[in-house]
Each structure stands twice: as C-alpha cells, then as structure tokens.
C-alpha positions in Angstrom: 32.5 24.6 57.8 36.2 23.8 58.1 38.2 23.9 54.9 39.6 20.4 53.9 43.3 20.0 54.5 45.4 20.1 51.3 47.1 16.9 50.3 50.9 16.7 50.4 51.0 16.2 46.6 49.1 19.5 46.2 51.3 21.4 48.7 54.5 20.0 47.1 53.3 20.9 43.6 52.5 24.5 44.6 55.8 24.8 46.4 57.6 24.5 43.1 55.6 27.3 41.4 56.6 30.9 41.4 54.9 33.2 43.9 51.6 34.8 42.9 51.8 38.6 42.7 48.9 40.3 44.5 48.4 44.0 44.4 46.6 46.1 47.0 44.8 49.2 45.9 43.9 52.3 47.7 40.3 51.0 48.2 41.9 48.1 50.1 40.9 45.6 47.4 43.4 42.8 46.6 44.0 41.9 43.0 45.4 38.5 42.0 47.5 39.1 38.8 47.6 35.4 38.0 43.9 34.9 37.8 43.1 38.6 36.9 40.5 38.7 39.7 39.9 40.4 43.1 40.5 38.2 46.1 39.8 38.5 49.9 42.0 37.8 52.9 40.1 34.5 53.2 41.2 33.6 49.7 44.8 34.3 50.5 44.5 32.2 53.7 43.3 29.4 51.5 46.3 29.8 49.3 48.6 29.5 52.3 46.8 26.2 53.3 47.3 25.0 49.8 51.1 25.7 50.0 50.7 28.4 47.3 53.2 31.2 47.9 52.4 34.8 47.1 53.7 38.4 47.6 51.6 41.5 48.1 52.7 44.9 47.0 51.1 48.3 47.2 49.7 49.0 43.7 50.8 52.7 43.8 54.2 52.7 45.5 55.2 49.1 44.7 56.2 48.6 48.4 56.2 45.0 49.6 53.4 44.7 52.2 53.3 40.9 52.4 54.1 40.8 56.1 51.3 43.2 57.1 48.8 41.4 55.0 49.7 38.0 56.5 49.3 39.7 59.9 45.9 40.9 58.9 45.0 37.3 57.9 46.0 36.1 61.4 43.9 38.8 63.1 40.9 37.9 60.9 41.2 34.2 61.8 41.6 35.0 65.5 38.5 37.3 65.4 36.4 34.4 64.0 37.1 32.4 67.1 39.9 30.2 65.7 42.2 31.0 68.5 45.7 29.6 68.1 47.6 32.3 70.0 47.3 32.1 73.8 47.1 35.4 75.7 50.4 34.8 77.6 52.2 34.1 74.3 50.8 37.4 72.8 51.9 39.4 75.9 55.4 37.9 75.7 55.7 38.6 72.0 54.5 42.2 72.4 57.0 42.7 75.2 59.9 41.7 72.9 59.3 44.6 70.5 62.1 47.1 70.9 64.1 44.7 73.1 67.7 43.9 72.4 66.7 40.3 71.6 64.2 41.3 69.0 66.4 40.4 66.0 66.9 36.8 67.4 63.2 36.1 67.9 62.0 35.7 64.3 64.6 33.1 63.4 64.0 31.2 66.7 60.2 31.1 66.0 60.8 30.1 62.4 62.9 27.1 63.5 60.4 26.1 66.3 57.4 26.3 64.0 59.3 24.4 61.3 59.9 21.6 63.8 56.2 21.6 64.7 55.1 21.5 61.0 57.3 18.5 60.3 55.7 16.7 63.3 52.3 17.7 62.1 52.7 15.9 58.8 53.9 12.8 60.6 50.9 13.0 62.9 48.6 13.2 60.0 50.1 10.2 58.3 49.9 8.1 61.5 46.3 9.2 62.1 45.3 8.1 58.7 46.9 4.7 59.3 45.1 4.2 62.6 41.7 5.3 61.4 40.9 1.9 59.9 42.0 0.1 63.0 40.3 2.3 65.7 37.8 0.2 67.6 35.2 0.9 70.3 36.0 3.8 72.5 39.7 3.8 71.5 40.9 7.4 70.8 43.5 7.1 68.1 44.2 10.8 68.3 45.0 10.9 72.1 48.7 10.6 71.6 48.6 13.5 69.1 46.5 15.7 71.4 49.1 15.3 74.1 51.9 15.9 71.7 50.2 19.1 70.5 49.9 20.3 74.1 53.6 19.6 74.6 54.5 21.5 71.4 52.5 24.5 72.5 54.0 24.4 76.0 57.4 24.2 74.4 56.7 27.2 72.2 55.4 29.3 75.2 58.5 28.2 77.1 60.7 29.3 74.3 59.1 32.8 74.3 59.5 33.0 78.1 63.2 32.5 77.8 63.4 35.5 75.6 60.9 37.6 77.6 62.3 41.0 78.8 60.1 40.7 81.9 60.7 38.5 84.9 58.6 35.3 84.8 55.3 35.7 86.6 55.6 39.5 86.7 53.7 42.1 84.7 56.7 44.5 84.3 59.9 45.7 86.0 63.5 45.5 85.2 64.6 43.4 82.1 65.6 39.9 82.9 69.0 38.4 81.9 69.2 36.3 78.6 68.4 32.7 79.0 71.3 30.8 80.6 73.0 28.1 78.6 71.5 25.3 80.7 67.9 26.4 79.9 68.7 26.6 76.2 70.1 23.1 76.5 67.0 21.9 78.3 64.9 23.2 75.3 67.0 21.2 72.9 66.5 18.1 75.0 62.8 18.7 75.0 62.7 18.9 71.2 64.8 15.8 70.9 62.5 14.0 73.3 59.4 14.9 71.3 61.0 13.6 68.1 61.9 10.4 69.8 58.4 10.0 71.2 57.0 10.5 67.7 59.4 8.0 66.2 58.5 5.4 68.9 54.8 6.0 68.3 55.1 5.5 64.5 57.1 2.3 65.1 54.5 0.9 67.4 51.7 1.6 64.9 53.7 0.0 62.1 54.1 -3.2 64.1 50.5 -3.3 65.1 51.1 -2.9 68.8 
C-alpha cells in the first residue's frame, strides 16, 4: 500500500527542526538517537517523505555515511519495483564517474530536481482544486502526466549533454562539452515548462 503524501504543513514544520542523528552499528542496524529505537531503511525513507532531515554516522568511527545510506534507500526502492530511474539515465550517470565533468554534475542535478520539486507541489495543488470539478471521463491529471514526461525527458537530455560518450553509442572517444546553444536550449525548455504550468493554473482558476 502506498504511503500517503505528507502535507506541506508537516514538511515545512519538519524542515525547521534539527537533523535526527542516526548511528549505524557493525551489525548494520540503524539506531535513531532521537527516539532511542532501531529503525530500518524504509523508516528513513518515510522520514525523507515527511521532510525530516537526518544524518547517519558510523557508530565506531564517527564517519558521516549519510550519502551511502541514502543510496541504499534508492536501491531498495528500485528493487521493490518502484522504478524512477530509466536505464539510459543510469548508464549515462555511471559513465560520468571519473570524467572531467564529474564535479559539475551534482550541482546540475540538484538544480534540475529542485525545479521539478517546485513544479510537483504546484501540480498537487492544482490537482486538488480540480478533483471536485472532474466530470465523466475527463482526466484532470492528463496535463500533469504530460508535464511529468516532459520533465523526465528534460532530465535525461540534461544528462546526455554531460555524457562522456557520443550520443547513440555504447563507448568510444569522449565527446566535447555541450555547446552554448544546447545549454541555452535547455534553459528555454525549463522556462517553457514554467510558463505552461502558470497558464494551466490560471485556466483552472478562471474555471476554463
């Protein structure tokens, strides 16, 4: 059963709280020092959905292992069939490890996903407004489904611009960094998505 989405009030309230300190022991058990109880990766995934920040450290060495634990959560979710990461995207991401552009990718992905997250909240609000007015076979979520596809395509395109392999090839010589006109095209696509969302919200607000 899918876990209910946390309300914005809950997420905002949790965002203002200090991070929970989680310790990982040699037996791989995770200990939540705030609740004085052991937790699972699924519990930590639930905290992320609730907007509750946390850090994970090795109980013996004190090393910060938050990144590796978050990666484990993603692997676990993917293994359950909740596939969010397309195979081409994963191949492109793996290909960037050790590349000269590796240091640029994290920030670029952070900005791209931040933009998607802001659109996601707007889509949820508009969806809630339209639920009461949806009639017959009208699919109130159709515009959002299309927007989601566009966002995913945009993210995959962003990764392909950084990819060290020629597009459509499985290997070979590294390609040149994305030319300025392609980067500008990406910016225009993001601006167009924002405008599309603004127009959609305006149309719902006027009852059209």
